[in-house]
N, CA, C and O of each residue as an XYZ file, in Angstrom:
792
protein
N    -100.773     46.367     13.947
C    -102.216     45.547     14.026
C    -102.725     45.496     12.961
O    -102.949     46.656     12.613
N    -103.155     44.570     11.970
C    -103.638     44.503     10.938
C    -105.585     44.791     11.595
O    -106.057     44.574     12.711
N    -106.156     45.260     10.507
C    -107.933     45.445     11.354
C    -108.165     44.258     11.075
O    -107.611     43.605     10.191
N    -109.316     43.764     12.089
C    -109.674     42.360     12.445
C    -110.387     41.640     11.041
O    -110.426     40.424     10.856
N    -110.977     42.755     10.032
C    -111.444     42.118      8.782
C    -109.911     41.530      8.137
O    -109.873     40.422      7.603
N    -109.202     42.027      8.202
C    -108.291     41.781      7.379
C    -107.680     40.480      7.897
O    -107.321     39.626      7.086
N    -107.530     40.269      9.360
C    -107.110     39.359      9.753
C    -107.753     37.771      9.681
O    -107.147     36.705      9.783
N    -108.981     37.985      9.500
C    -110.324     36.902      9.339
C    -109.712     36.089      8.174
O    -109.273     34.950      8.015
N    -109.951     37.624      7.158
C    -109.722     37.020      5.744
C    -108.462     36.042      5.262
O    -108.561     35.275      4.304
N    -106.979     36.221      6.266
C    -106.233     35.415      5.802
C    -106.078     34.459      6.842
O    -105.083     33.741      6.750
N    -106.907     34.269      7.903
C    -106.592     33.023      8.268
C    -108.161     32.123      7.300
O    -108.442     30.926      7.257
N    -108.713     33.057      6.802
C    -109.746     31.946      5.783
C    -108.969     31.353      4.845
O    -109.000     30.130      4.707
N    -108.095     32.228      4.008
C    -107.011     31.639      2.889
C    -106.584     30.461      3.356
O    -106.874     29.314      3.018
N    -105.493     31.093      4.586
C    -105.043     29.729      5.079
C    -105.281     28.422      5.130
O    -104.598     27.438      4.843
N    -106.680     28.613      5.666
C    -107.765     27.276      6.144
C    -108.162     26.741      4.636
O    -108.435     25.541      4.612
N    -108.229     27.358      3.510
C    -108.941     26.828      2.612
C    -107.893     26.215      1.561
O    -108.132     25.308      0.763
N    -106.818     26.825      1.710
C    -105.259     26.279      0.443
C    -105.500     25.210      0.591
O    -106.193     24.803     -0.341
N    -105.131     23.921      1.852
C    -104.895     22.748      1.844
C    -106.205     22.355      1.298
O    -105.995     21.935      0.160
N    -107.409     22.299      1.569
C    -108.993     21.896      0.964
C    -108.612     22.172     -0.460
O    -108.882     21.100     -1.003
N    -108.163     22.941     -1.351
C    -108.224     23.232     -2.464
C    -107.007     22.512     -3.157
O    -107.047     22.315     -4.372
N    -105.893     22.104     -2.379
C    -104.947     21.633     -3.010
C    -105.271     19.482     -3.008
O    -104.888     18.457     -3.572
N    -106.014     19.864     -2.168
C    -106.590     18.497     -1.879
C    -107.701     17.647     -2.948
O    -107.822     16.508     -3.401
N    -108.326     18.816     -3.020
C    -109.478     18.686     -4.115
C    -108.844     18.443     -5.559
O    -109.369     17.659     -6.349
N    -107.707     19.147     -5.853
C    -107.095     18.951     -7.066
C    -106.183     17.574     -7.231
O    -106.297     16.979     -8.302
N    -105.490     17.158     -6.458
C    -105.302     15.935     -6.038
C    -106.456     14.626     -6.321
O    -106.444     13.528     -6.877
N    -107.430     15.480     -5.574
C    -108.784     13.725     -6.055
C    -108.973     13.785     -7.407
O    -108.940     12.760     -8.088
N    -109.272     15.448     -8.126
C    -109.644     15.613     -9.209
C    -108.776     14.578    -10.301
O    -109.235     13.774    -11.112
N    -107.323     14.931     -9.986
C    -106.201     14.148    -10.763
C    -106.225     12.597    -10.711
O    -105.935     11.844    -11.641
N    -106.655     12.222     -9.351
C    -106.874     10.820     -9.210
C    -107.961     10.489    -10.124
O    -107.748      9.557    -10.899
N    -109.002     11.040    -10.171
C    -110.004     10.520    -10.428
C    -109.987     10.540    -12.253
O    -110.554      9.779    -13.038
N    -109.186     11.611    -12.485
C    -109.115     11.775    -14.397
C    -108.076     10.134    -14.299
O    -108.571      9.036    -14.552
N    -107.068     10.279    -14.013
C    -106.441      8.649    -14.037
C    -107.144      7.511    -13.949
O    -106.879      6.468    -14.547
N    -107.930      7.675    -13.300
C    -108.711      6.418    -13.126
C    -109.554      6.291    -14.101
O    -109.859      5.155    -14.464
N    -110.194      7.599    -14.828
C    -111.268      7.324    -15.978
C    -110.608      7.045    -16.904
O    -111.163      6.339    -17.746
N    -109.003      7.507    -17.188
C    -108.323      7.296    -18.324
C    -108.363      5.851    -18.317
O    -108.769      5.127    -19.226
N    -107.779      5.425    -16.909
C    -107.162      3.634    -17.360
C    -108.607      3.000    -17.681
O    -108.710      2.362    -18.728
N    -109.565      3.115    -16.968
C    -110.759      2.669    -17.570
C    -111.080      2.653    -19.129
O    -111.255      1.694    -19.881
N    -111.103      4.086    -19.383
C    -111.162      3.769    -20.969
C    -110.339      3.335    -21.747
O    -110.682      2.897    -22.845
N    -108.895      3.367    -21.284
C    -108.089      2.833    -22.198
C    -108.306      1.172    -22.152
O    -108.280      0.624    -23.254
N    -108.525      0.294    -20.946
C    -109.025     -0.766    -20.447
C    -110.058     -1.279    -21.324
O    -110.058     -2.412    -21.806
N    -111.309     -0.014    -21.579
C    -112.189     -0.596    -22.340
C    -112.038     -0.894    -24.064
O    -112.589     -1.725    -24.786
N    -110.972      0.250    -24.365
C    -110.895      0.411    -25.739
C    -110.020     -0.866    -25.992
O    -110.446     -1.578    -26.901
N    -108.768     -1.336    -25.302
C    -108.455     -2.477    -25.614
C    -109.149     -3.794    -25.883
O    -108.866     -4.558    -26.806
N    -110.222     -3.995    -24.844
C    -110.745     -5.059    -24.320
C    -111.554     -5.234    -25.629
O    -111.588     -6.349    -26.149
N    -112.275     -4.078    -26.245
C    -113.398     -3.764    -27.735
C    -112.442     -4.214    -28.922
O    -112.787     -5.052    -29.756
N    -110.989     -3.467    -28.918
C    -109.891     -4.208    -29.930
C    -109.773     -5.437    -30.353
O    -109.972     -5.881    -31.484
N    -109.261     -6.255    -28.884
C    -109.157     -7.513    -28.941
C    -110.542     -8.203    -28.957
O    -110.420     -9.386    -29.272
N    -111.591     -7.901    -28.760
C    -112.615     -8.645    -29.231
C    -113.137     -8.553    -31.005
O    -113.669     -9.479    -31.619
N    -112.816     -7.212    -31.547
C    -112.695     -7.309    -32.860
C    -111.320     -8.497    -33.356
O    -111.514     -9.414    -34.154
N    -110.252     -8.277    -32.827
C    -109.655     -8.889    -33.576
C    -109.854    -10.882    -33.506
O    -109.588    -11.757    -34.330
N    -110.398    -10.919    -32.196
C    -110.789    -12.703    -31.938
C    -111.856    -12.993    -32.840
O    -111.963    -14.139    -33.278
N    -112.984    -11.735    -33.307
C    -113.778    -12.224    -34.082
C    -113.375    -12.576    -35.677
O    -113.728    -13.533    -36.365
N    -112.607    -11.576    -35.964
C    -111.739    -11.566    -37.288
C    -111.111    -12.737    -37.278
O    -111.334    -13.425    -38.273
N    -110.305    -13.247    -36.375
C    -110.021    -14.604    -36.407
C    -110.615    -15.884    -36.519
O    -110.249    -16.722    -37.343
N    -111.692    -16.073    -35.553
C    -112.623    -17.032    -35.891
C    -113.794    -16.927    -37.544
O    -114.511    -17.815    -38.004
N    -113.600    -15.703    -37.993
C    -114.327    -15.544    -39.513
C    -113.277    -16.236    -40.309
O    -113.630    -17.202    -40.986
N    -112.021    -15.862    -40.314
C    -111.106    -16.313    -41.132
C    -110.879    -17.980    -40.983
O    -110.599    -18.676    -41.959
N    -110.972    -18.292    -40.188
C    -110.502    -19.644    -39.816
C    -112.184    -20.457    -40.187
O    -112.334    -21.541    -40.752
N    -113.018    -19.756    -39.791
C    -114.660    -20.634    -40.616
C    -114.539    -20.762    -41.913
O    -114.949    -21.781    -42.469
N    -113.800    -19.473    -42.784
C    -114.044    -19.433    -43.964
C    -112.972    -20.456    -44.932
O    -113.161    -20.912    -46.060
N    -111.913    -20.591    -44.103
C    -111.121    -21.672    -44.679
C    -111.447    -23.005    -44.373
O    -111.042    -23.952    -45.047
N    -112.180    -23.115    -43.358
C    -112.649    -24.550    -43.273
C    -113.891    -25.172    -44.329
O    -113.871    -26.290    -44.844
N    -114.968    -24.122    -44.495
C    -115.789    -24.072    -45.346
C    -114.766    -24.301    -46.799
O    -115.180    -25.052    -47.682
N    -113.787    -23.786    -46.910
C    -113.482    -23.772    -48.575
C    -112.622    -24.916    -48.781
O    -112.381    -25.296    -49.927
N    -112.071    -25.581    -47.623
C    -111.349    -27.105    -47.264
C    -112.638    -27.987    -47.832
O    -112.553    -28.846    -48.709
N    -113.620    -27.663    -47.272
C    -114.898    -29.007    -46.990
C    -115.136    -28.855    -48.289
O    -115.001    -29.965    -48.804
N    -115.528    -27.754    -49.395
C    -116.024    -27.570    -50.501
C    -115.073    -28.330    -51.474
O    -115.542    -29.212    -52.194
N    -113.859    -28.037    -51.510
C    -112.946    -28.509    -52.415
C    -113.171    -30.301    -52.036
O    -113.452    -31.114    -52.917
N    -112.975    -30.690    -50.508
C    -112.810    -32.103    -50.530
C    -114.225    -32.802    -51.300
O    -114.266    -33.859    -51.930
N    -115.114    -32.038    -51.079
C    -116.520    -32.523    -51.647
C    -116.521    -32.532    -53.067
O    -116.919    -33.499    -53.717
N    -116.097    -31.513    -53.550
C    -115.596    -31.582    -55.605
C    -114.931    -32.692    -55.709
O    -115.228    -33.702    -56.347
N    -113.877    -32.442    -54.959
C    -112.905    -34.134    -55.249
C    -113.458    -35.426    -55.373
O    -113.203    -36.223    -56.275
N    -114.227    -35.596    -54.424
C    -115.145    -36.953    -53.839
C    -116.384    -37.075    -55.272
O    -116.672    -38.167    -55.763
N    -116.910    -35.920    -55.701
C    -118.066    -36.187    -56.540
C    -117.394    -36.175    -57.910
O    -118.065    -36.701    -58.798
N    -115.936    -35.570    -58.346
C    -114.993    -36.202    -59.748
C    -114.605    -37.330    -59.450
O    -114.448    -38.101    -60.397
N    -114.342    -37.785    -58.202
C    -113.637    -39.393    -58.073
C    -115.448    -40.341    -58.474
O    -115.785    -41.145    -59.343
N    -115.911    -39.921    -57.738
C    -117.406    -40.864    -58.535
C    -117.944    -40.824    -59.828
O    -118.387    -41.667    -60.608
N    -117.796    -39.706    -59.836
C    -118.180    -39.733    -61.479
C    -117.246    -40.261    -62.280
O    -117.833    -40.911    -63.145
N    -115.826    -40.317    -62.459
C    -114.860    -40.976    -63.104
C    -114.940    -42.496    -62.788
O    -114.442    -43.356    -63.514
N    -115.634    -42.752    -61.603
C    -115.702    -44.396    -61.441
C    -116.956    -45.269    -62.308
O    -117.060    -46.460    -62.602
N    -117.908    -43.976    -62.575
C    -119.146    -44.069    -63.045
C    -118.904    -44.335    -64.348
O    -119.201    -45.405    -64.879
N    -118.262    -43.215    -65.023
C    -117.743    -43.674    -66.341
C    -117.026    -44.828    -66.604
O    -117.246    -45.529    -67.592
N    -116.055    -45.097    -65.651
C    -115.302    -45.990    -65.718
C    -115.982    -47.390    -65.902
O    -115.653    -48.201    -66.767
N    -117.159    -47.599    -64.798
C    -117.995    -48.699    -64.330
C    -118.887    -49.284    -65.985
O    -119.123    -50.418    -66.403
N    -119.199    -47.815    -66.602
C    -120.407    -47.651    -67.473
C    -119.385    -48.446    -68.711
O    -119.786    -49.384    -69.400
N    -118.321    -47.978    -68.783
C    -117.755    -48.328    -69.808
C    -117.182    -50.088    -70.100
O    -117.160    -50.826    -71.085
N    -116.815    -50.200    -68.816
C    -116.447    -51.701    -68.623
C    -117.665    -52.477    -68.994
O    -117.598    -53.344    -69.866
N    -118.835    -52.188    -68.335
C    -120.375    -52.810    -68.891
C    -120.428    -52.979    -70.059
O    -120.494    -54.107    -70.547
N    -120.408    -51.839    -70.791
C    -120.785    -52.088    -72.203
C    -119.734    -52.975    -72.736
O    -120.149    -53.937    -73.381
N    -118.708    -52.876    -72.626
C    -117.280    -53.991    -73.113
C    -117.585    -55.012    -72.719
O    -117.494    -55.815    -73.648
N    -118.020    -55.627    -71.544
C    -118.563    -56.806    -71.118
C    -119.633    -57.192    -72.040
O    -119.614    -58.246    -72.677
N    -120.545    -56.341    -72.098
C    -121.980    -57.122    -72.575
C    -121.177    -57.076    -74.009
O    -120.632    -58.166    -74.183
N    -121.003    -56.439    -74.765
C    -120.212    -56.654    -76.231
C    -119.812    -57.992    -76.771
O    -120.176    -58.765    -77.658
N    -118.794    -57.909    -75.729
C    -118.000    -59.388    -75.313
C    -118.943    -60.693    -75.591
O    -118.929    -61.555    -76.470
N    -119.713    -60.472    -74.524
C    -120.881    -61.996    -74.206
C    -121.444    -62.165    -75.611
O    -121.326    -63.178    -76.300
N    -122.252    -60.717    -76.040
C    -122.932    -61.404    -77.157
C    -122.040    -61.635    -77.993
O    -122.326    -62.661    -78.609
N    -120.749    -61.029    -78.448
C    -120.052    -61.929    -79.622
C    -119.816    -62.975    -79.194
O    -119.996    -63.886    -80.002
N    -119.292    -63.406    -77.717
C    -119.326    -64.707    -77.497
C    -120.631    -65.608    -78.169
O    -120.664    -66.445    -79.071
N    -121.414    -65.172    -77.510
C    -122.867    -65.752    -77.460
C    -123.121    -66.069    -79.364
O    -123.472    -67.051    -80.018
N    -122.800    -64.929    -79.634
C    -123.173    -65.097    -81.396
C    -122.452    -65.996    -82.248
O    -122.983    -66.672    -83.130
N    -120.869    -65.990    -81.883
C    -120.354    -67.044    -82.367
C    -120.429    -68.361    -81.983
O    -120.165    -69.250    -82.793
N    -120.749    -68.597    -80.869
C    -121.438    -70.087    -80.135
C    -122.467    -70.599    -81.114
O    -122.582    -71.733    -81.578
N    -123.034    -69.749    -81.280
C    -124.794    -70.019    -81.904
C    -124.183    -70.375    -83.562
O    -124.435    -71.350    -84.269
N    -123.357    -69.260    -83.820
C    -122.987    -69.950    -85.753
C    -122.237    -71.149    -85.737
O    -122.497    -71.918    -86.662
N    -121.151    -71.602    -84.718
C    -120.261    -72.844    -84.401
C    -121.626    -73.726    -84.455
O    -121.813    -74.330    -85.511
N    -122.376    -73.832    -83.666
C    -123.545    -75.002    -83.076
C    -124.796    -74.742    -84.071
O    -125.844    -75.185    -83.599
N    -124.934    -74.103    -85.386
C    -126.185    -73.949    -85.837
C    -126.829    -75.337    -85.889
O    -128.001    -75.403    -85.517
N    -126.141    -76.595    -86.353
C    -126.745    -77.836    -85.952
C    -126.563    -78.277    -85.270
O    -126.743    -79.482    -85.449
N    -126.129    -77.949    -84.057
C    -126.654    -78.995    -82.838
C    -127.516    -78.744    -82.211
O    -128.132    -77.682    -82.291
N    -127.846    -79.956    -81.188
C    -129.257    -79.714    -80.574
C    -129.850    -78.551    -80.507
O    -129.054    -77.616    -80.598
N    -130.734    -78.311    -80.406
C    -131.838    -77.054    -79.979
C    -131.908    -76.871    -78.308
O    -131.620    -75.794    -77.786
N    -132.152    -77.561    -77.852
C    -132.116    -77.612    -76.517
C    -130.658    -77.150    -76.276
O    -130.439    -76.058    -75.752
N    -129.652    -77.989    -76.661
C    -128.237    -77.437    -76.327
C    -127.835    -75.607    -76.447
O    -127.376    -74.815    -75.624
N    -128.239    -75.477    -77.780
C    -127.938    -74.263    -77.944
C    -129.112    -73.288    -76.884
O    -128.459    -72.420    -76.305
N    -130.431    -73.232    -76.554
C    -130.765    -72.693    -75.967
C    -130.147    -72.838    -74.593
O    -130.121    -71.835    -73.880
N    -129.630    -74.015    -74.128
C    -129.001    -73.653    -72.514
C    -128.032    -72.754    -72.738
O    -127.949    -71.952    -71.809
N    -127.090    -72.530    -73.807
C    -125.996    -71.835    -73.868
C    -126.350    -70.239    -73.962
O    -125.833    -69.283    -73.385
N    -127.394    -70.305    -74.876
C    -127.999    -68.822    -74.785
C    -128.438    -68.321    -73.434
O    -128.121    -67.223    -72.978
N    -129.264    -69.299    -72.774
C    -129.731    -68.736    -71.467
C    -128.610    -68.594    -70.273
O    -128.771    -67.907    -69.264
N    -127.304    -69.469    -70.617
C    -126.368    -69.539    -69.815
C    -125.385    -68.279    -69.871
O    -124.711    -67.904    -68.911
N    -125.398    -67.707    -71.079
C    -124.598    -66.240    -71.490
C    -125.897    -65.530    -70.816
O    -125.697    -65.254    -69.634
N    -126.922    -65.247    -71.204
C    -127.839    -64.439    -70.760
C    -127.841    -63.790    -69.165
O    -127.653    -62.666    -68.702
N    -128.169    -65.175    -68.578
C    -128.109    -65.176    -67.291
C    -126.456    -64.711    -66.412
O    -126.460    -64.506    -65.198
N    -125.230    -64.610    -67.202
C    -123.944    -63.773    -66.981
C    -124.425    -62.660    -67.096
O    -124.976    -62.132    -66.130
N    -124.335    -62.065    -68.251
C    -124.950    -60.499    -68.666
C    -125.152    -60.310    -67.408
O    -124.332    -59.921    -66.575
N    -126.656    -60.687    -67.203
C    -127.800    -60.306    -66.254
C    -126.689    -60.191    -64.716
O    -126.350    -59.069    -64.343
N    -126.435    -60.861    -64.303
C    -125.213    -60.900    -63.099
C    -124.112    -59.946    -62.942
O    -123.633    -59.444    -61.926
N    -123.810    -59.809    -64.227
C    -122.656    -58.657    -64.644
C    -123.328    -57.011    -64.017
O    -122.848    -56.188    -63.238
N    -124.877    -57.064    -64.932
C    -125.182    -55.872    -65.317
C    -125.536    -55.581    -63.188
O    -125.121    -54.584    -62.597
N    -126.218    -56.548    -62.607
C    -126.922    -56.479    -61.657
C    -125.520    -55.919    -60.350
O    -125.635    -55.212    -59.349
N    -124.515    -56.485    -60.837
C    -123.277    -56.235    -59.857
C    -122.640    -54.570    -59.783
O    -122.248    -53.868    -58.851
N    -122.795    -54.318    -61.609
C    -122.371    -52.736    -61.833
C    -123.613    -52.058    -61.428
O    -123.230    -50.940    -61.084
N    -124.820    -52.112    -61.286
C    -125.596    -51.244    -60.460
C    -125.194    -51.373    -59.417
O    -124.510    -50.420    -59.045
N    -125.374    -52.607    -58.333
C    -124.950    -52.171    -57.077
C    -123.726    -51.293    -56.598
O    -123.673    -50.664    -55.541
N    -122.657    -51.375    -57.671
C    -121.623    -50.638    -57.978
C    -122.254    -49.223    -57.339
O    -122.295    -48.878    -56.158
N    -122.669    -48.616    -58.383
C    -123.507    -47.122    -58.844
C    -124.201    -47.152    -57.589
O    -124.153    -46.095    -56.960
N    -124.833    -48.099    -57.069
C    -125.940    -47.338    -56.206
C    -124.908    -47.208    -54.908
O    -125.083    -46.296    -54.101
N    -123.983    -48.025    -54.769
C    -123.048    -47.757    -53.491
C    -122.366    -46.535    -53.445
O    -122.079    -45.892    -52.435
N    -122.090    -46.217    -54.805
C    -121.105    -44.573    -54.985
C    -122.064    -43.812    -54.789
O    -121.836    -42.950    -53.940
N    -123.387    -43.789    -55.398
C    -124.101    -42.792    -55.472
C    -124.788    -42.239    -53.583
O    -125.085    -41.086    -53.272
N    -124.868    -43.588    -52.577
C    -124.998    -43.035    -51.231
C    -124.256    -42.817    -50.731
O    -124.539    -42.352    -49.627
N    -122.887    -42.932    -51.024
C    -121.505    -42.312    -50.382
C    -121.491    -40.633    -50.552
O    -121.259    -39.720    -49.758
N    -121.839    -40.676    -51.922
C    -121.897    -39.678    -52.573
C    -122.654    -38.052    -51.429
O    -122.338    -36.982    -50.910
N    -123.816    -39.036    -51.656
C    -125.173    -38.523    -50.772
C    -124.573    -37.965    -49.281
O    -124.548    -36.879    -48.702
N    -124.093    -39.378    -48.997
C    -124.256    -39.428    -47.629
C    -122.744    -37.722    -46.937
O    -122.935    -36.848    -46.091
N    -121.677    -37.950    -47.677
C    -120.712    -37.215    -47.675
C    -121.376    -35.430    -47.736
O    -120.956    -34.424    -47.164
N    -122.349    -35.590    -48.518
C    -122.797    -34.301    -48.695
C    -123.669    -33.613    -47.146
O    -123.500    -32.633    -46.420
N    -124.577    -34.705    -47.201
C    -125.149    -34.014    -45.698
C    -124.268    -34.446    -44.558
O    -124.925    -34.349    -43.522
N    -123.233    -34.817    -44.356
C    -122.575    -35.115    -43.451
C    -121.558    -33.527    -43.415
O    -121.244    -32.981    -42.357
N    -121.249    -33.102    -44.524
C    -120.393    -32.096    -44.683
C    -121.285    -30.942    -44.073
O    -120.786    -30.285    -43.159
N    -122.595    -30.633    -44.512
C    -123.189    -29.747    -44.165
C    -123.751    -29.565    -43.059
O    -124.247    -28.494    -42.710
N    -123.721    -30.871    -42.223
C    -124.402    -30.614    -40.761
C    -122.804    -30.428    -39.852
O    -122.804    -29.754    -38.821
N    -121.801    -30.939    -40.240
C    -120.434    -30.791    -39.325
C    -119.764    -29.513    -39.722
O    -119.078    -28.933    -38.880
N    -119.875    -29.106    -40.717
C    -118.997    -27.707    -41.264
C    -118.877    -26.599    -39.831
O    -117.805    -26.133    -39.444
N    -120.035    -26.362    -39.273
C    -119.361    -25.691    -37.909
C    -118.429    -26.357    -37.088
O    -117.333    -25.944    -36.710
N    -119.246    -27.943    -36.742
C    -118.469    -28.579    -35.876
C    -117.223    -28.379    -35.761
O    -116.672    -27.856    -34.793
N    -116.465    -28.980    -37.212
C    -115.175    -28.762    -37.442
C    -114.450    -27.781    -36.924
O    -113.572    -27.940    -36.075
N    -114.813    -26.658    -37.450
C    -114.601    -25.265    -37.148
C    -114.533    -25.054    -36.152
O    -113.741    -24.126    -35.987
N    -115.235    -25.649    -34.631
C    -114.988    -25.207    -33.544
C    -114.104    -25.781    -33.231
O    -113.214    -25.291    -32.536
N    -114.107    -27.219    -33.744
C    -113.178    -28.059    -33.150
C    -111.865    -27.812    -33.549
O    -110.871    -28.129    -32.895
N    -111.870    -27.229    -34.658
C    -110.218    -26.825    -35.148
C    -109.856    -25.319    -34.172
O    -108.707    -25.011    -33.852
N    -110.807    -24.693    -33.890
C    -110.271    -23.521    -33.068
C    -110.305    -24.027    -31.604
O    -109.519    -23.506    -30.813
N    -110.980    -24.806    -31.259
C    -110.382    -25.421    -29.737
C    -109.078    -25.989    -29.748
O    -108.337    -26.000    -28.765
N    -108.788    -26.483    -30.917
C    -107.772    -26.925    -30.569
C    -106.349    -26.433    -31.185
O    -105.251    -26.964    -31.014
N    -106.726    -25.047    -32.100
C    -105.397    -24.230    -32.125
C    -105.381    -22.856    -31.666
O    -104.419    -22.097    -31.542
N    -106.673    -22.658    -31.425
C    -106.504    -21.180    -30.791
C    -107.694    -20.996    -29.757
O    -108.905    -20.995    -29.979
N    -107.005    -20.840    -28.568
C    -108.317    -20.265    -27.347
C    -108.218    -18.839    -27.252
O    -107.309    -18.298    -26.622
N    -109.346    -18.049    -28.003
C    -109.710    -16.716    -28.103
C    -109.393    -16.132    -26.755
O    -108.367    -15.484    -26.551
N    -110.675    -16.483    -25.471
C    -110.965    -15.950    -24.820
C    -109.554    -16.043    -23.753
O    -109.179    -15.161    -22.980
N    -109.096    -17.026    -23.920
C    -107.700    -17.147    -23.186
C    -106.624    -16.093    -23.278
O    -105.960    -15.642    -22.345
N    -106.531    -15.626    -25.169
C    -105.591    -14.597    -25.511
C    -106.233    -13.554    -25.262
O    -105.445    -12.653    -24.974
N    -107.829    -13.064    -25.214
C    -107.879    -12.207    -24.655
C    -107.538    -11.910    -23.175
O    -107.031    -10.833    -22.860
N    -107.776    -12.727    -22.408
C    -107.452    -12.895    -21.180
C    -106.198    -12.066    -20.819
O    -106.036    -10.991    -20.242
N    -105.290    -13.069    -21.435
C    -103.655    -12.333    -21.133
C    -103.423    -11.242    -21.530
O    -102.714    -10.440    -20.922
N    -104.135    -10.966    -22.914
C    -103.313     -9.460    -23.560
C    -103.972     -8.208    -22.640
O    -103.493     -7.074    -22.595
N    -104.958     -8.578    -22.046
C    -106.016     -7.751    -20.947
C    -104.839     -7.152    -19.804
O    -104.378     -6.025    -19.621
N    -104.588     -8.548    -19.107
C    -104.159     -8.831    -17.827
C    -102.342     -7.999    -18.210
O    -101.808     -7.449    -17.247
N    -101.780     -7.992    -19.213
C    -100.487     -7.113    -19.758
C    -100.704     -5.949    -19.853
O     -99.922     -5.080    -19.470
N    -102.163     -5.678    -20.552
C    -102.309     -3.760    -20.858
C    -102.215     -3.733    -19.399
O    -101.005     -3.754    -19.175
N    -102.775     -3.703    -18.411
C    -103.024     -3.810    -17.145
C    -102.023     -3.360    -16.525
O    -101.898     -2.223    -16.070
N    -101.209     -4.302    -16.479
C    -100.072     -4.354    -15.766
C     -98.845     -3.360    -16.261
O     -97.926     -3.043    -15.506
N     -98.952     -2.917    -17.615
C     -98.421     -1.801    -17.917
C     -98.770     -0.188    -17.889
O     -98.090      0.838    -17.880
N    -100.211     -0.499    -17.878
C    -100.962      1.231    -17.593
C    -100.249      1.474    -16.018
O     -99.490      2.407    -15.758
N    -100.757      0.227    -14.882
C    -100.029      0.814    -13.572
C     -98.986      0.644    -13.439
O     -98.631      0.561    -12.263
N     -98.134      0.525    -14.282
C     -96.460      0.908    -14.406
C     -96.134      1.999    -14.665
O     -95.112      2.553    -14.262
N     -97.124      2.538    -15.514
C     -96.770      4.095    -15.963
C     -97.929      5.011    -14.566
O     -97.801      6.223    -14.396
N     -98.475      4.570    -14.123
C     -99.125      5.441    -12.945
C     -97.835      5.204    -11.805
O     -97.320      6.132    -11.182
N     -97.559      4.199    -11.717
C     -96.544      4.068    -10.224
C     -95.154      5.009    -10.944
O     -94.248      5.127    -10.119
N     -94.976      5.397    -11.735
C     -94.104      6.047    -12.558
C     -93.953      7.607    -12.642
O     -92.976      8.355    -12.674
N     -95.079      7.764    -12.661
C     -95.748      9.301    -12.892
C     -95.419     10.032    -11.632
O     -95.214      9.372    -10.613
N     -95.357     11.202    -11.609
C     -94.823     12.312    -10.308
C     -95.992     12.235     -9.668
O     -96.875     11.878    -10.449
N     -96.385     12.421     -8.560
C     -97.064     13.075     -7.707
C     -97.606     13.998     -7.883
O     -96.838     14.941     -7.698
N     -98.925     14.434     -8.258
C     -99.601     15.434     -8.062
C     -99.288     16.345     -6.664
O     -98.901     17.507     -6.538
N     -99.609     15.354     -5.724
C     -99.999     16.637     -4.691
C     -98.374     16.943     -4.190
O     -98.103     18.044     -3.713
N     -97.602     16.165     -4.298
C     -95.991     16.545     -4.067
C     -95.883     18.491     -4.822
O     -95.618     19.624     -4.421
N     -96.341     17.696     -6.241
C     -96.067     19.000     -7.067
C     -96.467     20.146     -6.767
O     -95.713     21.106     -6.931
N     -98.003     20.337     -6.156
C     -98.634     21.117     -5.488
C     -98.113     21.924     -4.408
O     -98.222     23.120     -4.138
N     -97.466     20.869     -3.812
C     -96.633     21.568     -2.644
C     -95.664     21.885     -2.534
O     -95.301     22.407     -1.481
């Protein structure tokens, strides 16, 4: 028969063994949960960075496209202005030439008749000049209006494009759910530490 102290010591060891195993199992489970939370947070951060990069890329592309359109419109307006100016000069030259020719041919005609013809030619030139100036003003207003609209709506165009093409939040949620499912599958397929310890 073992001494009393030895019997008490063995009884204490037998009682404390299951408690130690439970502590280890709980510690292992806490470690798995912490690892799962860390992995999930890491994935959230990674997907968030990816979403920001996509937004920046699309925004840059939209701004580049808007700037290209603005330059093309400016070039078209400038080309039209040059063409209109050239036509105006040509028209003015022809009218003046016609007026001079008529004056030469009718140099001996009645003075009032010659004055009326010159006045009619002058009014015709003035009307043409007014029409050309109106065209110039319309083109200038179009270019100014386009520049203002382009500056105010760059961000709206970008966000509308994103809303139509990419739903970043939805993509992040789907990727996060897929990752959580895979991690849970790994947990379910991993060996139970409590069985191993027993």
